[in-house]
C-alpha positions in Angstrom: 12.3 -15.3 59.3 11.1 -14.5 56.2 11.8 -10.9 54.4 8.9 -8.9 53.8 8.6 -8.7 49.9 8.9 -4.9 48.9 5.9 -4.1 46.0 6.9 -2.4 43.2 6.7 1.6 43.0 4.0 1.6 40.0 2.7 -2.3 40.7 -1.8 -1.2 40.2 -0.7 0.7 36.8 1.6 -1.7 35.7 -1.4 -4.2 36.6 -3.8 -2.2 34.4 -1.8 -1.9 31.7 -0.7 -5.5 31.6 -4.6 -5.9 32.6 -5.6 -4.3 28.9 -3.0 -5.8 27.1 -4.0 -9.1 27.6 -7.7 -7.9 27.4 -6.6 -7.7 23.6 -4.7 -10.8 23.3 -1.7 -8.9 22.1 2.0 -10.0 22.7 4.7 -7.8 24.7 6.3 -7.7 21.3 3.3 -6.3 19.4 2.5 -3.6 22.0 6.1 -2.7 22.6 6.8 -2.4 18.9 3.8 -0.5 18.4 4.6 2.4 21.0 8.5 1.5 19.7 9.8 0.7 22.8 11.6 -2.3 23.8 10.0 -5.3 24.9 11.8 -5.3 28.4 10.6 -1.8 28.9 7.3 -2.7 28.4 7.6 -6.0 30.2 9.2 -3.7 33.6 6.3 -1.4 33.2 3.5 -4.3 33.5 5.7 -5.0 36.6 5.1 -1.9 37.6 8.7 -1.7 38.1 9.2 1.5 35.6 7.5 4.6 35.3 7.0 4.8 31.6 7.3 8.6 30.6 4.4 10.6 29.5 4.6 10.3 26.0 5.1 6.7 25.9 1.9 6.6 28.6 0.1 8.5 25.9 1.1 6.2 23.3 0.2 2.5 25.1 -3.3 4.8 25.9 -4.0 5.4 22.3 -3.1 2.5 21.1 -5.1 0.3 23.6 -8.2 3.5 22.4 -8.7 4.3 26.3 -10.9 7.3 26.6 -11.9 9.7 29.4 -12.0 8.3 32.7 -9.9 5.0 32.4 -7.4 7.3 30.6 -7.3 9.9 33.8 -7.3 6.7 35.5 -4.2 5.8 34.2 -2.7 9.1 34.4 -3.3 9.3 38.2 -1.4 6.2 38.7 1.5 7.7 36.9 1.2 11.1 38.6 1.7 13.1 35.9 -0.1 16.8 36.2 -2.6 17.4 33.8 -2.4 19.6 31.5 -5.7 22.4 30.3 -6.5 19.0 27.9 -6.2 16.6 30.2 -5.0 12.7 28.8 -7.9 11.8 27.2 -7.3 14.8 24.6 -3.9 14.1 24.4 -4.2 10.7 23.5 -7.1 11.5 21.1 -5.0 14.4 19.4 -1.7 12.7 19.6 -2.2 11.6 15.5 -3.6 15.2 14.6 -1.1 16.7 15.7 1.3 18.2 13.3 4.9 15.9 13.5 8.3 17.3 12.5 10.5 14.4 12.0 14.2 14.3 10.9 15.4 11.2 10.0 18.9 10.3 8.6 19.2 9.0 4.7 20.3 4.9 5.6 20.3 3.6 2.2 20.4 -0.4 4.3 17.5 -2.7 3.8 15.8 -4.5 7.0 14.4 -8.2 5.4 11.6 -9.0 7.6 10.2 -12.5 7.7 6.6 -11.9 8.4 4.2 -8.8 8.8 1.2 -7.6 10.8 -0.7 -6.0 8.7 -4.0 -3.5 10.9 -6.4 -1.2 8.9 -9.3 1.1 10.4 -11.4 3.2 8.5 -8.3 6.0 9.1 -5.9 3.6 7.5 -3.4 1.2 7.6 -0.6 -0.1 9.7 1.8 -2.7 8.3 4.5 -4.0 10.6 7.3 -6.2 9.4 8.5 -8.3 11.5 11.6 -10.5 12.2 11.3 -14.0 14.0 13.7 -14.7 16.5 15.7 -18.2 16.8 14.6 -20.4 19.3 11.7 -18.8 20.5 10.3 -17.5 17.5 8.7 -14.4 19.5 8.2 -11.9 16.1 9.8 -8.6 16.6 8.5 -5.4 14.8 11.4 -4.2 12.6 9.7 -1.7 10.7 6.5 -0.2 11.0 4.6 1.9 8.0 1.4 4.0 8.3 -0.5 4.9 5.6 -3.9 6.0 4.1 -6.4 3.2 2.6 -6.0 5.0 -1.0 -2.7 4.9 -0.5 -2.1 1.7 0.9 -4.6 0.6 -2.4 -1.8 1.6 -4.6 1.1 0.3 -2.9 -0.8 -3.3 -3.5 -1.4 -2.3 -7.1 2.2 -1.6 -7.3 3.6 -4.5 -5.9 1.5 -7.0 -7.5 2.6 -4.8 -11.2 6.5 -5.3 -9.7 6.3 -8.8 -9.4 4.3 -9.6 -12.6 7.1 -7.5 -14.4 9.9 -9.2 -12.7 8.2 -12.6 -13.2 8.0 -12.3 -17.1 11.1 -9.6 -17.8 13.4 -12.0 -19.2 10.5 -14.2 -21.6 10.2 -17.6 -20.0 12.9 -19.5 -19.2 14.0 -22.8 -20.8 17.1 -25.2 -20.7 19.8 -24.7 -23.2 20.1 -27.3 -26.0 22.1 -30.4 -25.6 25.3 -30.5 -27.4 26.6 -33.1 -29.3 29.5 -34.9 -28.3 31.6 -36.6 -30.7 31.4 -40.6 -30.6 35.0 -42.0 -29.4 36.8 -45.3 -29.7 38.4 -47.0 -27.6 41.1 -48.0 -29.9 42.4 -50.5 -27.9 39.3 -52.2 -27.1 39.7 -52.7 -30.9 43.3 -54.6 -31.3 42.1 -56.9 -28.5 39.4 -58.0 -30.6 41.2 -58.5 -34.0 44.1 -59.8 -32.2 41.8 -62.8 -31.5 
């Protein structure tokens, strides 16, 4: 006899989140990078094995741009209580609430070999990606958000910096050839005169 299969406890919620991601044709790496969780954590959430924390679910609702009834449905599937604002207002106001971030000074430079840029009327988000071998899956190593005006200034500054660096030292030229004194093979000359 085969043992009965155990249904993951959050299967309905996971299926719904998986459907949302696939309908937007986004990869696990893209969505996990957008909400800043590990790709394996998003996979467990989509499989229904793991329940996303309230803040992660709010970030997913905001990322997928889910409104009203569907947001409430996801919130209920997760079993979270409704506060006076409701999940749709929490998700809609997620980017509008003042946020205090304390960051340690880290002077390390993270190099990337790819970039994903998304823009909408409110601003631009640049996700600097690192492609891993052998699967070539992209993982966001840094994300930067800014207004459209700031993005235009960044673009102008980058162009100026690249041009300045290109012409800073002037045109490059090869060094002039050095003339070498001619050497005479004396042993060869002697042998010719001796003949």
